[in-house]
N, C-alpha and C positions, 0 to 999 in steps of 0.2 A: 404374542406370536398370533398372526391372523389366521394360520392355518401351513400346512405343509409347501413346502418351496415358496414361501412369502414371505414377506417382510412386510416391515410397518412403515421406514421408509428408505428410500435409495440417495445416495447420498452425490451426485457426481464432482467429482473433483477432492484431490487427498489433499489440500491446502488448508487454507481456512474453513473448509466444511468437515475439517476433524473436529474442529470443535461442535459443530452441530451433532455429529456422528454423538460422540461422548455425552452429550447435553440429555439427547434420544435415548440413550444406552441405559443412561442415569435414572431417568423415567419410567426404566423395563420394557423400551421399546426396543424391536428387531431394528437392525441396519443395516444395508451393502453399503460397501464405498466403492464405486470404479474409476479409476484413471488411468489416462491410455500414457499415462510417463513412466516408463520401469525406474528413470529415476529422479521421481520425485521429491525424493529428500532433499535432494538442489537442485533440480530442473525449475520449479515453479515459481512463481510469483512471493508468495509466501518465504519462501527458503531464500528466496534473495533479497530481502526486506532488511534495512536495519532493527526489525521486531521492535518498534513504536507505536506504540497501545497508548492511547488518550483510553485516563480513568479521573473524570470531572468528581473530585470528593471522595476519592477513597482512600483506606486508611492507613497505607504508606503517607499520602499528601496528610491526613490528622495527625499522623506522628512526628511528622516533621516541621507543622507548625505553618503547613500550608495551605492558604486560605481556597476554596474555588466550590463551585457548585457545576449542576449541570446548565443553567441559566448562563453563568458568565461564558462556559464552553461554546453555550451556541451564539450568544451575541460574538465572541471571537469567528464564528463562522459564517455570520452573518456580516461582519465586518468584511472579512478578507474575499467573500464571495459579492462582495458589494450588495447582498441581499437579491443575489438571486439562484444561492441555494433553495431545493426545496423544506420550507421549514417543517413539514409535518416528519419526513424521515430524518430531516438533522438535530431535529430536539428529541425524536426517539431514542435514536443512536446518545446524543450526549446525557438523555435518562438511563441508559441501561451501562453508560461505559466503567464506573465506579462496579455493579454489579458484576460485570464482565469479568473485568482483571482478578478482582477478586476470587470470582470462579475460576480463572484460570489458573492460581496458587493453589486452590483449595478441593477444587473438584480436578484439575486434570495435572497436578503435580509440576508447572512450571514458578520455577523459581526466580519470580519478579522483584525489580528494583526501582526504586523513582531514580530519575535522572534529573541529579540534578545540579553537576559543573556545566551546563551555557543551556540556552532557549534558544529552541525552534522560532524564524519568524512567524508572527500571529497569534502564537500561543501566549495569552498574558501571565499565566500562570504553571506552574511546572508542574506536568497532568501527565506528562509522554512514562511510562512505563517499558524497563528489556530486561533483556536477561544478561548475563556475564557475555562478553564480548561483541554482544549488543549485532548480532544477526540471527537473521531469519531461520536458515538452517539448524541450530540451537534450540531454538523456538518451536520447532517444527518436529525435529527430534523427540521433545518430550513430549509432545503429541500423540505423536505417532508409538511411544513406548504404551504410552499409558492406553491406545486403540488395542495394541495385539493383547496388553491384557486383558481385553473385554470379552469374554465369553458371548456378548450380546452381538458383538458386531464383526463380519467379515468381509475383509480384505480383496476385491479382484483385481489387479492389476497385473500385464496394462487391457484394459478396456475402456471401451468409450461409450459413452451417453448417444444411442442417434436418434429417438423418438421416445414419447411421452405417449401411452395411451390412456382415454377418456373413456368414460359410459355414458349410458343415454343419460343421466343426471349433469352430465360435466362435470366430475369429479376425476380426479386421475384413478386409474386402476390398475397400471403397469407399466414399465421402463422397460425400451428395448436396448441392451444392450449387446454391444459389438466386439470381438475380440479381433487379434491383429491378422487373421486370416480369413476374415470376410462372415464369418458364422457368427447371426443373430439368436440370441433368444430372447423371450418377455419374462423378467419378473415380474410376477405381481404382488402388487403395490399399492398402498392408498396415499403415500407422499413420495414426492422427489423434490430433491433439493439442490437446484444450477448452483451449483459452487464452481463455477466451470472456469473464471476469471472471464476477462473482454476480449477482445478483436485484434489485441497490438502485434499479433503474428500475422495477421491476414494482411499486405501492404497494402491491396487493394483497398480494402476498408479504411485502411491509416488515409489513403490518397482522396480517398475522397471524402471524410470528416476532417481530416487534422491536415488540412495539406502544409500548414508554417513548419510540421515538425516532419513532415513524412519524409526526409531527407535523411534526416539524423538516424544516427544507431538505434537499434530495438533492442534493447536491457531488457530483455523478460522471456519468459517461458514462451517454448515451442511451439506449445498446443494449446495458447491462447489463442485462438481462432473464429473466436464468437458462436460455437456450438450452441451456447446454453441461452443467446440472445437468440438463434436461429428458432431453437426449438419452440423458446417462448414464441416468437411471431407468429409460426404458424399455425398456433392455436389459441389466436384471436386479439396477444397479447400487447400492450402499448411501447415503445420506447419513447428514450428522455435520455436529454444532457448528451447527445452523442458525439457534442465537440470538444466535450470533457477530457481532459488525460493529466498524467502525473509525467510530468519530464525531469530531466535532471540535468544539471551543466557541469558536472563533476564527475565524467569518467573517464578515466586516463587513459587515454589515444592509446599509450603505449603497451602497457599493460592489459586493457578494455577490465579493470576493475573500479572502485566506488572508492574515490580519493575522498568526497564525503562533504557537506556542510558544515561541518564542524569546523573548518580549517577555516572558513572565513568569519564566523560566529565568534572566534577567537581572536577572528581580527586580519588573518589573511586578504587579498585584495585579486581580484581576477583584470588580466587585463588581456587586450585581443593579440592576433601573430605578430602586430608593429609594437606590441609592450605599453597599448593605450586602455587606460581605463575606460569606461563604455557605462558605468550606471550604478545604481545602489544594492551592492550586492545582499545586502539582507534583506532586500524584498523578501525570498525567496528564492529557493535552485530549481521549484520545479517552472514559474515561470519564466527566471534565467535562461532554461531551455534553450528557447524560442531569440532569447534577444544575443547568445553565441550562436545559434543559426545565422543570423541576422550578419554578423561579421563576416569581414573577408575572408575568406579559408574554411569559413565556419567552424574554427578551432579558438584558443584559447591558452593563456596557462596562468596558474595560479599559484602566484609568490607567499611563501611565509618563511618563518624561520625555524631554531629548533627547540624555545619556547610550544608555540605553534605544534612542531611535529609532536611532540613528546608529549601534549594534552591531547591528542587524537589515538594515540596507540589502545586507548583503550577497545577500538574499534578491530571488527575483526577485519572491516575492507580496507580501513585504512592501512595497517599493520602488511596485508595481504599485497597493496599498491609499491610500499615502502620496497619487501621483499624482492618485486622485481623488478627491483633500482629503475621504477618511473621517476624517482624524483633526482632534477640535477642539483646540486650543491654548490657555490662558491663564496668564498670570503669578499670578493670585489665585484660590484653591479656591471662593472663595464664590460667584465667579464663574463658573465650569466647573461648580459646581454648576446654578446656573441657567441655563445655558445646554444642560445635557444631562437637566435634569430631575429629577435626584437629591436628594432631600433634603441639606441646608447640612452637620447634625449629622452624618451618615454618613458623607457623602464625607470631612471633616476626620477623624472617628474611622479612618475606614479608613484611611486614608494617615498619620498622625501612629502610628496600629498600626506600617505599615510601617516607619516612621521608626524608632521608637522599638527593635524588632528588629532591622533593616538595623544600627544603630549600637551596641546591644548594652545598651540602657539599658532594656528587656524581655528576660526569661531565654525565657519560652514562649510561643508563638505557641496560643493557644483551640483551633485546628483544625489544630496538631502539624506547620504549617511550618516546616522547620529552614535552610531556607537565601534569604536575600533579596539577596544579591551585594553592595547599595550602597542608602544610602537615596534614595529618590525627594526631587527637588527639584526646586522654580523653576525653567522655566516647564513646566507640566504639559501634559500631555494625555492624552486619552480618545477612544476609539473603541467608535462601538459595536457590538456582535454580537450575534449569534443562533447557535443548538446547529444543525449540518449532520450528516447521514449522509453518509459518504464511500464507506465501499465492504463487501458483505457478507463475512462471513469462513468463512461456513460453505457445505460444496460435497460434492460427491464424495468420499468414502473412498478414499483412495490409500495406495500404499506407501512407502517412503522412495526407489523407483525411478522414483516416479511412475504406475504402472498404478491404472487405473482397477479394483478388488477388487467382485465379485459380492456376494450374501447371503451366502455360505458365505467368504467371505474371499479370494476365489484372485482372480488377476488376470484379466482380463476382455481376450485377445490382442490386439493393436497399439493398444490403448486406451487414451488415456494425459490424465493433467488436472494444469494446473497455477493457479495461481492464485486467484482467486475462483472459478472452475468447482471446485474441490477445495476440502475442507474445510481449514483452517486451524492457526493455531497457537497461538492465543490464545485458549484456552479458553474457558469461557461471558461472555456477554453485551459489554462495551465496557471492564470492568475490566483486562482483563487485555494488551489490546493493549499492544505496543512499539513505538515507531517502526521501521519496517523490515519490521512484519511482512505487509506489504503486496507490497510488490516485493522481497522475499525468496522467496517463495513462487512469486509470476508470473515474475520470471526463472529464480529457483534449477528452481523444476521442472523451469519446459521447457526449462532446459539438461539435467537430469538426464533427463527423456525421449528427449532426442538421445542422449544419453551411453548409454544403456538401449538405445537403437534398433542404435545401430552396434556395442552390444557384441555383441547376437541377430545379427546379421548378419555378425561376424565369425567365430562359432561355426557359422553354416549353411553352406552346400556350394550349390553352382547348384541343386541338385537339391532342397532342402529338406532335407537329412539332415544329422543334427546329428554333427559331431566327436567323437571319444571321448579 
């Protein structure tokens, strides 16, 4: 404790930031978590995710004979982003990814399992870890329950961090917190973690930085309005990669639930409103959002069959889509075309093309897709999808220890950022996004911020002098 009424760390954001709160409490630090969303357990981006967390070299991989390493993960990030990702941050996150997932299991009671039934685009090894149901709400619930049991952590909801105070030496001294009635209070603290996500809910900012996806549905937390970014910039921090984002091309139009890209990776295809395929679906769900947005009507259909349907039922999001009756089924492609409004010849041609490629009757896909798993067969299902923006990937420049950096590249003492409040590792635009690139910085940088803060505490005596 730093004194009556004060705390060691204020965490702004009860999503991935809870990992930082738990890690700090584990080190004996006092923590206050503030969040403006009373429904944060199902309303923030962590809770809306598919709970996929990369861990390169984890014990789950070793147990199943999966060869992987931080170096291999970093190479995948570099390849997917065409070398545009920040190598320092990407390298740091790759190195802590396995220790992070192992700590989540051991230190935060999160029952993780390695995903082995399919691979996401861009990952050269099975390194994604998730919870049963593969939904972020389950992940966040586990973190929250552990937070509730910690006597070192207080949770103030709804409340919003509106400013950070700093002393004459430039270090953080307080956090200004506001309740819904407008009452403000300064909480004395020596550190603040900005875990407020990005600016996806700020339509004007999205139009400025992400024009290609600005007209798409926003499918993220309503309080992701760039608060942490704004606070950091007011204190002289820099921003980077403001044009980066995670999109998704598989949001069901009817139910506004996530169909999921596992459908594609198990062999489904996507056609536009006319029934035409328009690219290699396996390049990635993020960049395919912009591709779908550019098609006439900015909508399309995922075409699958019962095999794919059954394989995807392990995802809570997909089950919600099914339960919402968003899938249209028919034994006959002509009838399916009529029910979906697709051109009959175009839809028949798209499915015939998939069958030919999946069976080896055709050697090369005209779009370059190399993997179809199995041929589609009747009865067929179609689900109408629209492109969506899930979260932004640009933010405050941080180092590998999660320090927010000023204009000269020096750490702002006591100020940390994680997740969408920090600049990400997805390079530019949407093409560089790898599955897990949202949760890894959200959980990993929060965890690292607490680790850094506790290390600083250990190296400083009660008078504030540093040990030699």
